[in-house]
N, C-alpha and C positions, 0 to 999 in steps of 0.2 A: 602525162600520157603520151599525147603528142606533141608537134610542136608546129601548127598550125601557126601561118603568120596573118596577123590580125591586126585592123590599126590600134586595138585595145589591148591586143596581148603580146608583146613583144618579145621576141625570142632573139640574142644575142649575144655574141661574144666582145667581149672588152678591148677597146684599143687603147694600148695606156699612153701616155703622152711621153716625148722626149726619154727614147728607152736611151741611157746611154751604158752603153755595154764595155766593159773595162779591156784592157788588154789580156788577151786567153791567160797568159805567164801569171796574172795579177787574181785570175776568179780561183776560190778552195777547191778542191778536191777531195771529194770523199773516198773511202776504199771499203768497197762493199765484199770484198770476199773475192768473188767471179767475178771482180771489173773494176775497175775506176771509173769514178764520173767526177765531171769538170763543171759548178755551175754555167748556164749559158749566157747566165745575163745578170747585171745586177742594176736595178731599173733607178736611176738617178732621184727620180721626183716619189717614186714611193719606198726607196731603202730597201727593194724585196729582192734576193738571189731568187731565180727561177733554174732547178733543176732541173730539167724537162727532159720527157722520154728516156726513164730510166725503167730500164729491162726488166720483169720481176718473175717472167717467164720462160720456157724454153718456146721458140717459134711454136705455133701450133699448123703445123704442114705435116702432108704426106698422112703418115699411120698416125699421128697425133690429132688429124683432124676429129674432130663431135666425141672427144674423149677429153677429161679431166685435164686441166694442163698440168705440167712439171716444173720444177724447178729448172731455172737458168744451170747450163753446165759453163764453168770458168774459161772465159776468153783471153785473147791476147792481152796481160795484164801491160804490154810496154805501149800497148796505143791507149790513149786516154780519151772515152766516151763523153762526148759534150750534146748529145740529144738533136742535133741539129735538121735531122729528118724528123719531119713528123710523123707522126702515126694515128690513125684512125683506122678501126674494123670495120668491115662492107658493111653498107648501109644499104637502107629501102626503105618505102614509101607506101604506102596504100594508096590508090586513086583518091579514093574519097577523101581525101587532105585538099584534093584540088575542088570541088564540092561546098565543101564546108563554110569555107571563108565568108562566101557571097550568103550562103543559105542565113546563117548565125548575125551576119550583118541586118540582111532585110529583118529576120523575123525581131530581133533586139530592139530595129528601130518602126517597128511597127509596119514594114513596107511590105506588098504581095510579093509569094516565095510560090514556087512552083512546086507541089508535096510530091511529086512524080520526079523529082532531082533522083539517080541514085548510080552505083555502078555497076560496072558490068562485073559479077562475081564467078563465072566462071566463062571457061575458051579464051581465055586472054589470049591472044596471039604470041606465037613465038617468037615471032619476028617483029615486034613488041620493041619501040626504041627507046632510048632512057637518055637523060642528059648526059653529056661527059663525067667520067666519074673525079673525085678530088683526088689530085695527084698523090695526098698523103695517104689513101686507102689502101690497105694491105692486108692478107690474112694475120702477117706477123705485125699483130698490134700489141699484144699484151706487153705495154710499157704503162706507166705513171709518171705522174709530177709532183715534186716536191716544191711548193715556195714556202720560203722562210726570212723573218727581216733580220736586216743585217747582223741586227745588235743581239738574237735570239742565237743567231747561228756561232758569232763572234764566241760570247758567250760559254755557249756551251762545251766550248774546246778543251780539249786537256790541254794545259801550260805546258807540261812536259812531256808531250807526246811528239815522242821519233819519227824517223822515216829514213828510209835507205833508195840508193840509187842518186835519179836527179829531182827531184819533188822536194820542193821547202818543207819543212816540218811546220813551218807556219800556217801553212795553208793547205795540207792534206788532215782529214777528218778520218780517224784508223777506225777499221770492226774490231773494237773488244769494248768490256764491260767497262761502264763511266766511275770516275771516280768522286770523292764529295766536289771536287774543284766545281764538276757539270752546274752548270744551272739548268735545268729542262725546264719546258714548258710545253702547255697543254697539245694536242695533234687534234684537227679538224679531218676528217676524210670523209669525200665528198665523191656520191656516184649519181650518175645522171641517170636521166629518164629521157624517153620517146618509144614509149610502145613496146620496150624490149627489141625493136628490132633499127635502131638509130640512135644517134646522141654517141659523142663522146668529151674526154674528158677536160677539152680547151675549152667545150660551151660556157662557161663562166669564167670572169676573173674574181680571186679573193681579194683584189685590195681594197674597194671598198669598206669591203666589211674588216679586215685587218687595221685599217686606218682610222675604221670607231672605235675599236677595239683600243688599239693606243689613244686615244684621246681622252682615255677613260684612267687613265693613269700608267695602263697595263702595256710589256712591251710587247705584245701581240701572241700570236700561236703562232704554228708549226701547220698550212696545210695540204693537204695530199691529196688528188683526182686521180682518180684511173680507170684505164679502160676495161671491159669485160667485153667477150664477145655477144653479140645482138645477134636477131634473126635465126635462119636453119642453121647459123655455124656455134651458137650457143645455145639454141632450145630446142633442138631435134631431137622429137620421141620419135615413142613405135618401137613394133618388138624388133627391129632389126638392130636398133639404140642402144635398147637393153640387153641385146646378147653380146652384141660388138661394140660396145661406145660410151658414151655415158650419158644419160638423161638429165636433164641441169648442167650442162656444162658450165652453161654463165653465171649459175650460182660459184661453182667450184673455183672458177678464176676471179671472183670477188673474195672468197675466204682465202686462197692464196695470197693474194695481194696485200689484206688485211692482215695475214700472219709474216707476211715480208715488213709490214710497216712495226709490229711487235720487235723482230730481229733488226731492225735496221735506221730506224725513228731517232735513235739515240744520237747519230752521227750526225744529224742536223740542227739539233738541241733541243727532240722533242722528246716527252716524257710519254713510255708504252705504256706506263700504269694510269694516265689519263687520256685516253683516244675516245674520243668522240665521233661517232659515224654520223654524216646527215645524206638523206636524198630527197627529192619529188617524182612523184611520181611512180614511174618503173624501180627509180632508183633507188624507195623510201619500200615500196612493196617487196622487191629485193632484198631490202634491210629485216623486212618481216621476216622472210622468211631464212634471213641469218639468224634472228632470234630463236625460231621455233624448228633449226636447224638438226634434222636426227632425231626431231622429239623429244630435245633436253638430254639427250640419253649419253652424251660424250663430252659434258661437263662443261663450263664456262668458254664463252664464245670469245675471241681475240678483238673486243673493245667492250668497253666500260659504262659506254653512254648512248643514248640514240636522239636523232631529232626527226624524228618520222614527218615528213610533210605530203600531204597529199596521198597516202600510199594508194599504189595502185595494180591491180593488176583483173584477168579476167579467170574467175574460177571453173578451172577442166580437168574433170573428171572421167570423161568420157574415152577410154581404149579405143573407140571407133574412130571419135575425130582424131585422134594421137594417129592412130596406123592411117587417115584417110592424108593426111600433113604427110605424113613420111611418104606414103605411097606417090603423091604429085608431085614431091621435091624430085625423086626416082623418076618422074615422069618427065619431069622440066630438062631434069640432064642427060634423057634418054639411055639411062642404067637400070639394073636390075636390083643389083647391091648396094651397103654400103660398101661394101671395101671399094666396091668400083665407082662407087661416087668420090671416095677418098684419091683416087686415083685419075681427076679430070682437074684438068686446069682451072688453076684461080680466077680464073675469066670466064670460065661455065659456072663454075659454082657460085659466083656472085651475080652472074646472069639468073641462074638457075630462083636466084634468093628473093632477087627485086621481082620475076614476074609472079612469083610465088605470091610477093606480099603485096602486089598494085591490085589484085586480084581480093583482096580481104573485103570482105561484106563491110559494110558503110557501121562504122563506130570500133573495128578489132581491128589487130595486127596479123593477124595467124599463127605466131609464137608468145610465146611466153613459157613461167615456172608451171609445170605438172607435177601432179602423184608420182613418183619413183618407187616408192617404199625403204628409200632409203635418206637421204638428203631432204625429203620432203616425204615422211610417211604417208601426213593428210595432208589438210586445206589446211592452211594456217589459223584458221578463225576455229577449228573444232582442235587443232590443239592449244590454241589460245584458251580453251574453254575448260578443256583439259588437266589445264594447269602443265602440260608436255613442252617449255621452253626454258632459258634459262631466265632466272628469277633474279640476278641480281643486279641489274643494270638500272638506270636512271633514266626516263623516259620525256620526250617532251613531243608532243604530236598537233598538228593544224592540217585544216581543212577548209576549202573555199566554198562559199554560200552556192555557186553555182554548178559544181564539178561536173555534172553531168552531161551538160545541155551539148558540148562540143562534139561527143562522141553522139549525139542524137541524128537521127535522118531525116529530113524533111516526109518522107511516109508516114511516121508518128504523128502529122495532121489527121488522118485518118483514122476514124473507132478504132478498125484491126490493130493500128498503128505498134498497139504495147504487145499484142502475142507476138506479130511477124518480128516484135523488135528482143523478145526472150527468144525464141525458137531459133534465129541469127547467133545472138551472144551466150548462148548457154547450148551449144547442139545435145539431142537428148535428151532436153530436160521433160520431165514428164507433164502429162497432158493434164492431171489433177492437178501439181503444181501451178501449172500457168492458168490454169482456172481460178484455184483457190487466189492466185498473185491480182489478176484483173479483176476478179469481183469482190476481193474483201481486202488487200492489203493495197492496193493500189484503184478503189472505186471510182468511179468515171463519171464522180461529182463537180461540179464546176459551182457550184452556188455557192462556197466563202466555207464549207464546210472540213473542205481539203485545202492541203497545203499549194495548191494548183490550182492555176487560172484553165488553163488549157490543154487538150490532149499533147501538145508538146512537151508545156512543163509537167504532164504527170508522167510520160517517157524518160524525160530528163533526170527525174528523181528516181525515179526506180534504177538508173544507169548509173548515178551517181549512186545510189544505196551499195547494187553490187559489187560495184569496179572501188569504190576509193571509201566514201565519208563513212561507213558501217566497222569499214579496218579501224580508222583509231576510235572508235567508242567499243571496241573488242579488244585491244590493246591498252585501252583505258582501265578498263575493267580485270583485264587479267591481273594489271601489276595491284590490284587493290586497289585502286583510285587515286595513289600517290603517284601521279604525273600531272603534268604541268599541258595545258590545249589551249591552242588559239586559232578563232574563226577570221578568214581573212573575208570581209564583207563590203570593201569596196566595190560598188558597180562597175561592171558585168559582173564582176567575183567569177570567172571563170577558171575552170581546172588552168594550173600552173600560173598566173596571173600575179600571184604575191611571190615568184623566181627574181622581178626587176628590184621588187624592194629588197629583198634578203642579199642581194650583190646590188645594191644602189652602188653606181659608181662614184671613184673622185673628182672634183673638181679639174677641168682641160682634158677630161677627155671626150670621146668622138660620140657619148649616148648624151643626149639632152636632159636636161634636168626635168621637159615636160614630158617625159616617161611615166610618172610618178605622179598621183593626185597629190599628193601632202610628202613632203620632204622630211617632215616629223614621224608621220606613220613609217616609212622606211628608216628613219633613223633609230625609233623605237623595238623595230624586230630585230632589227642590229643587234641593239641592246641585250633584247632577249637571247637572242640567240650567244653572242658571246656572251656574257656574264655563267651562261649555264655549260659553256662549254670552261670555264676557268671553275665554277663556283659549284655546279650541280643543281642553283636555283637559279630561275631567269626574273632578271629585274631592269627596272630604265629608269632615269633620272626626270627624264620627261613624259613616262606615260603611269596610269595609277599602280599600284602592290598587285604583283601576277599572282593569282590564290592559287593553292594548290589545286587539281581538279575534286576531289574529295566524293566522297557518296552521292552528293547533289548534284555533281556533273558541272561545275564550276568552269568556264572558259573566259578568255580574253575575246572580245569582240570588237576588230580592230576596223571601222569606218573611217569616212576620207575625212571626218572633224572633232572625234573623240575616238577614247578605247572605255571601254567600262564591262564589267563583271555580266556576266547573261549563263545562263541555264545550257548546256550543250544540248543544239539540236538532233544530235545521232541517238539523244537516250530514248530511246523511242519500240514501237513493239514490230514496227517494221524492220532494224534490226536484228533481233532480238529472233525474228522469223527467219531469216536469212543465214545464221550464223550456223546452225545444224549441220548443212549444205541438204537443203529439201531436194536439192533438184534433180537428183536421182533417186530418190527415196530414203537420204539420208546418209547415202553408201559411205 
């Protein structure tokens, strides 16, 4: 959920060696109906076409701010788009992320740390300065990328396609139904994480994952990465938004992009009947909200499989908390209504969002999905328990051994730390629930009888349970235990640390092989993912048989030197306690 820069948890954007871009007139064009879009590049090293920055929604500006997105209008079809301008949605980072790396390094290496370290959570100065903005940042950010092997793209084109005008028919993929001549490949759609406050579609490269897939003798798959609005732009709630906007606009962004895939991915060689979605942290947390969307009342979701890596969100039930965040955002803008906020400049909105999220209490990000009575009628854990979701999907889940530590403040060294943490993370939580959690669910026992050895580990386990790992347990059980799951157990096994294994790079890129502890584990994870994408069942020639989760909760335990089958540690009474959402009396 966070993107902290740690020695042992590296977040990166793959640089690709030797990008050889063919002359523009030699790159293929897809006819999306509303626009023509040309591939930006063909990478000579990887053999991948990159169709980048494809618009999937109208600009969410002016009256469309804080509302569900709408499809794009038809543009100037005499102009071929090529995605040359980068697109990143407005970003924000909490100040506690500046403290966390040092604290984590000291704690994990047994060095002393200052337990009083914290960040101001109120009265952030309106004159606070921020680093210069990424030039790609714009509110007009609802774009996606499609990366496809040349063989897949070329093989899927209708040999009898014809086109009018000056475009060569051999280079144009038309927006029409496929024929028996088309050979379509499965699709993998990626949703980034970032605490629902940051992240963008260019954060990972699929090159290594596709290459590993091709080494098995397959042609590869079509990879799609989407942008969705984050921070206040995508997750502002409160009464004003309920009256004159759309709560959870970010979820609606994702849904429109997934519907775009169903409509258009055939043009790139992708099979719309074989779409797997994958995300990590906020990305997979969003996907669980998609799986439970509308309580399952509106039929199948626009995908067929899901790979949920460390799905996370902070449960938000308190209307008072939503309203406070809404009023604070308006205060940062010096306005009183949502309509007045819509009329502010983009620069003012971006700054207000950054100021508000900067002051987020330690381990939190202010914004995220919340109950809206429509797309999110109840918390996902409750919906999963009640069978209110799309049951037709194939599911693979994962979590790390140490999910919560990254979001655990130094103050948890003190005996009262867990009480403070629960109040901070779950505003409005009932006193009796805190009392039961502190005394019974996570008792302060450090004598070997508990799954933690000190107060910091105790708090980290609570965070990990509430925000991340219990979500995987609830999903596995909801799907009748007919799922697949793995545990990333390579120390320190922090949240997000398996990402570098999932997207392990090609040789010749700028990312050194030393970033992963064991290349074989990276290849095994990639095998599990790509075989699931193609066959709905994970397997690897270099790892043991990947067993179904089953009633015994069997998961693959990925350690630095071996992979074994173990019982899922999330099959416990703690996750049973949290699933009914007892924070506010089981509301």
